[in-house]
C-alpha positions in Angstrom: 8.6 25.0 9.2 11.4 23.2 12.0 11.1 19.7 13.0 9.7 19.7 16.7 12.7 18.8 19.5 12.1 15.6 20.5 13.1 14.0 23.8 14.9 10.4 23.9 11.9 8.7 24.7 9.6 10.3 22.6 12.0 9.6 19.5 12.3 5.6 20.3 8.7 5.9 20.9 7.9 7.0 17.3 10.7 4.9 15.9 8.9 1.7 17.8 6.3 3.0 16.0 7.4 3.4 12.6 9.1 -0.1 12.9 5.7 -1.6 13.5 3.9 0.0 10.6 7.1 -1.7 8.3 6.3 -5.3 10.1 2.3 -4.7 9.4 3.0 -3.5 5.5 5.8 -6.9 5.0 3.2 -9.0 7.1 0.2 -7.5 4.5 2.6 -7.9 1.3 3.2 -11.3 2.2 -0.2 -12.3 2.6 -1.1 -11.5 -0.7 2.1 -12.4 -2.3 1.2 -16.4 -1.0 -2.6 -15.7 -2.1 -4.1 -15.7 1.1 -5.5 -12.7 0.6 -7.1 -10.6 -2.5 -6.4 -7.4 -4.2 -10.4 -6.8 -3.5 -10.0 -7.7 0.3 -6.6 -5.5 0.7 -8.7 -2.7 -0.7 -12.1 -3.1 1.3 -9.7 -2.7 4.1 -8.8 0.7 3.1 -9.8 2.2 6.2 -6.9 0.6 8.2 -3.8 3.0 8.8 -1.8 0.5 7.2 -3.3 -0.1 4.0 -4.3 3.5 3.2 -0.7 4.7 3.8 0.8 1.9 1.2 1.9 2.7 -2.1 -0.6 1.7 -5.0 2.9 0.5 -6.9 3.9 -1.2 -3.8 0.2 -3.3 -3.6 0.5 -4.6 -7.3 4.1 -5.2 -6.9 3.1 -7.8 -4.3 1.1 -9.8 -6.4 2.5 -12.7 -7.6 3.6 -12.3 -11.1 4.2 -8.3 -10.9 7.0 -6.3 -10.7 8.1 -2.6 -11.0 7.5 -2.9 -15.0 4.2 -4.5 -15.1 2.7 -2.5 -12.2 3.9 1.1 -13.2 2.1 -0.2 -16.7 -1.0 -0.9 -15.1 -0.9 2.6 -13.3 -0.1 4.1 -15.8 -3.3 2.6 -17.7 -5.6 3.3 -15.4 -4.3 6.7 -14.8 -3.4 6.3 -11.2 -0.2 8.5 -10.1 3.1 7.1 -8.8 2.7 8.5 -5.7 -0.6 7.7 -5.2 -1.7 5.8 -1.7 -4.8 3.4 -1.5 -6.4 6.1 0.5 -6.3 8.4 -2.3 -7.8 5.6 -4.3 -11.2 6.8 -6.2 -14.5 4.8 -6.4 -13.5 4.1 -10.3 -10.2 3.7 -9.9 -10.8 0.9 -7.2 -13.2 -1.0 -9.5 -11.0 -0.4 -12.4 -8.0 -1.6 -10.4 -10.0 -5.0 -9.0 -11.2 -5.7 -12.2 -8.0 -5.3 -14.4 -5.9 -7.7 -11.5 -8.2 -10.3 -10.4 -8.1 -11.8 -14.2 
């Protein structure tokens, strides 16, 4: 499938939209890291496009005290694919994630 040809204006608008999404995700990650927001609060906002498109591994790594290794271990234990995004989590997976990370 060929990519559509974009005008310069369309390309610029798409780049601005992508940059805004990255800024919003970075802000969300910072709120998690600082403790201003909990994992359950983030998962409750899963209908938000910024949250729904975030990878679960990135979400876990944003928590204080969690890095790539711990995030991978938790995801393996809860049987969550490494490519899974927040939007794709099932109800049971969400509950297990909150229970595991709220300790």
